[in-house]
N, C-alpha and C positions, 0 to 999 in steps of 0.2 A: 280876624275877628270883628264881628259886628256890636256894638254896644246896645242894650235896649233900655232906654232912660223912663224912670218912673217914679212919680212922687212917692216918698218914704210912707208919708200918711195913708196913700191911696193902697200901697203895699200891704201895709199893716191892716189896714181895714177890710180889704179884700181878704187877707188870710184869715180873719177872725169870721168874718161872714162865709167862709167856705168850708169852716172848721167842721160844720154840722154835717156837710155832705163827703166830708174825708173819713169814712169808717175804717177804711182800713188803715189809714195814717193814724187815727186814734189808738187802735189795737195794737200797731207796731210800737207807738209811743210808750205804751205801757209795757211792752215786751223788753224796749230797750232799758228803762227805768228799773224793771226788773233784774235784766242781766246785768246792768251796772252795779247794783248792791250785791248780788250774787258774785259776780267775778273779782269784786273789790270788798268780800265780805269778811275779811279775818276781824275787823274791828267790830263786827257783828256777832263775834264768836265762831264763825264758819272756820271749818278747817280748810290747810291746803291739801291739793291731792297732786299728785305727780304725773298729772295726764295733760298732753297737749291737745288745744282746742283750736279750732278754724277761726281764732279772732288774733286781732293786733293786742297784746299787751305787752307794754314796753318794760324791758328789765329794769329792775329796780323800784318797780310800782309797790308801795308800802304796803297795800292791803290785798294783793292779788291770791287768789284761791286756787290759781291753776298757772300752767305755761301757755304762754301764745305759742302759737303754731311755728312761726320762723323763730321765734327766740327758741324754743325748743330744738329746732333744726340746728341753728348755729350752736348750740352747747354740744349737741352730740357729735357733729362734725368737728369740733375743737377737740375732741377727747379721741380723735382719731377713729372713729368708728362711721359706718355707713346709717344715715337715718332711714332706716326700713319703717319702723313703727310712725313716724311723723308724715313720711311720704304717702303711707298707705291711709293714714287720717286724712290728709289731704285729697288724695284721690277718690277716697269713697263718699266723703262729704261733697266734693265739687261734683262728683257724677251722679248724685241723687239730688242735691240742692241747690246745686249752683254756687253761688255766692250769697247765699241767703241769710246766711250769719253775719257778713258785712251791713247788710240790711237791718237786722232784726235783732242783734244780739252784740256786736261790738262795742266797745266804749269808746274808743277812738272815732267810729262810723257816727255814735250819738253827738259826740264834741264838734263834728263836722257839718252835719245835719242843724244845731244849735247856731251855728255860725250862718249857715245858709238861710234860716229863718229871719236874720236882720233885715230890716226894712232898706235896702241899699240896692240900687240896680246892678241887675247882673249882667255877665259878659257872655256873649253866647259862642261857643267854640265850636269852628266847623269840623264834620265828620273825621276829616285826614287829620288834622291836627290832635282830635281828640284820642285819635287810634295811635298817633305817631308818639305822643309825649310818654306812653307806656314804657320806652324804652329806658326811662329814667329809673322806673322800678326794678326793671330787669338789670340795667347795669348796677345797682345796689345790690341785689341779690347775688350775680355771678361775682363780683369783687369780693365779697363778703365771706363768699363761702370758699373761694379760691385761698384768701388770706388766712381763713379757719382752718383749712385741709393742709395747709402748709405747717400751720401751730401742730394740728393734731399729728402730724407724721412726724414732727420733732418729737413728740412725746411718746410716741410708742416707739420710737427710736432709742429711749432713754436720755434726750438731752434736756437739761434744766429750761424749763419755761416759766415764765414769770405768770401770774394770777392776775395780769393786768386785764380791763374789760376788753380792749382790742383784741387779745388774744383767745377771747371766750364769746363774746357778743359785738364782732366789729362794727355791724350796720347800727347796733342801737348805741353806740359809742357817739355816733353822729347822727342819730334819729331825732328830730326836732320834738316831737309828740313826747319823748323820753323826759323833757324838760317839763314838760306841762304835769304829767302822770306821775313822775317819780321826783326827778333832781330838784323841783321846786319846793317839796314838801321836805326833803332832808335840810336844803339849804336854808328855810325858815325855822325848821325844829333847831338847827344847831345854830342860828343866828348868821348865819352867813351872809345871808342877805336881808335886808329889811323895806318892808312894804311902806316907806315913807319918802320924804322928799331926798333922802340918801340913796334910794334906790340904785341909781346909776353909779354912784361912787362906790356902794356896797358890791356890785359886780366885780371889783379890783381883788377882794378877798377869795373869789374861785378861781380856777385854773382856766386855760383857755378853750379846753374843750366844753366846758359848761358854759362858758360866752358864746361859744360858736353856735352851740345847740340853741341859746336864747335868741339870738339873731335869724337863725332858720326858723325858731317858732314863729316870731314876728312875722317873717316874709310868707311862711306856708299860711298862716291867720289871715293876714291881708289879702292873700290871693285866694283862700277859701271863701271870704266874704263877697267877692266878687264872682268867683266861678265855683259854684256848688260842687262839694266832696271833691276838691282838686286835690287833695292828699291821698283819697281814697283811688281815684282816678289814676294817677299817674306817679305815685310815690311809695304807697304801701306795698311792703313785700308780700305779705299773706294775702291779700286782696289779687295779686298780679299770680300769684301760685294757684289761689283757688279760680280765678278765671280761666288758667290753661286747663285746669281739670274739668271743666263746666261747659265746655262748647255744648256738648251733647246731654246735658244733664237731664234727668229724669222730670223734674218738676220745672214747670218755665210758665210764661205768660203766653197766652194764644190769642188769635184775634178769631173773631168769630167767622165763620165761612162767607157769610152773608155782608160782612161788613166792607167798605172800601177802603183800602189803607191809605189812598190820599186823603180822606177825612179825619185821620186820626192825629192831627195838629197840635189838638189840645192835650192829648197824652203825649206825644212827644216833648211839648214845652213843660210839662210837669215831670219829666223825666230828672232827677238830680245828678245823673250820669250822664248827661246829653246825647242819649242814644238816638239816632236817627229815624225818622219814618220808614225809611227804605228795609231796617231791621226786623219791623214787625209782621209777622207772617203766621199764617194758620198752623204750622208746625209747631211754632213757638219762635220766641226773640233769638234772633241770632248773635248778638253782640255779647262777649263774654264780660263785659262791663256791669250787665243787668245784676242788680242786687236783688231782685225779686221784692222792692219795698211795696210794690203796689199802688204808686202815685199814679201810674199811667191807667190803672184800673178805676180808680177813684174819678179819674177825669173823664173817664168814658166808660161806666160800666155796662152799658148795653153792647160794645163792641170787644170788650178785653175780658180776660178772667183768667185766673190760675187755672194750669190744667197740665197731663201729662205729655210731654213731647212725643210726638208721633213719630 
């Protein structure tokens, strides 16, 4: 990994100066804020709907209005059923829109973007490592579904199974963003944790699982400040499944036929997912990490555009 060192003031100034030229980023920001409130809108009077969506909504989030896709998959498997509906949602969404919901709607993705905007020097990850670290997400997916499948088989066999979170949402029991989007709210409401000089001491009031999630959250936050969208790239199960379904998605980002791929350095540098220049083609971006965020188009609008994959 090679570190690009830039002055924090320079980064912040450049961001504000370039904001007027980033039309897609502004529209996407509006979309992210809208979905943030809609997907966490019960406090606004919105109703909950029992439908899985292709976004990551950690279990226990207090104001959610829908199911996160992988959360719904875990629950169905833990009941001893096959998640036909959830898989169908993932395949249909991925085949049409790719990972667009990761870039335009997911609250966790928005949190990751906020971290990446901090004026801190970023670390560029090589293509091999960027692709290789995805095994972390798939390891979490496979282990979680295996554990929950065993619980599901026990349930349909008539064996007594506790309602422990690990028997229904195994991944979410360890998911660090679950602390930020759910556990922290309840811990503060119930005054198990206090946001003052006694914060560290107050962690003794919560169980080991909560403390583990807090430690992992700190690690992921620090990592995401240096590597944009690190959680989305390598840890998020929803993103990994959508990526597997989006290799040949209908909607994509295409390179103009007259553009020289080698001249797209600015677009590659603008990509928050670290997609390399070699993945940009006239047929569409080949890398399944692409969230269709449009940063690459804003960086080079004459050479890139949204389009239908050929």
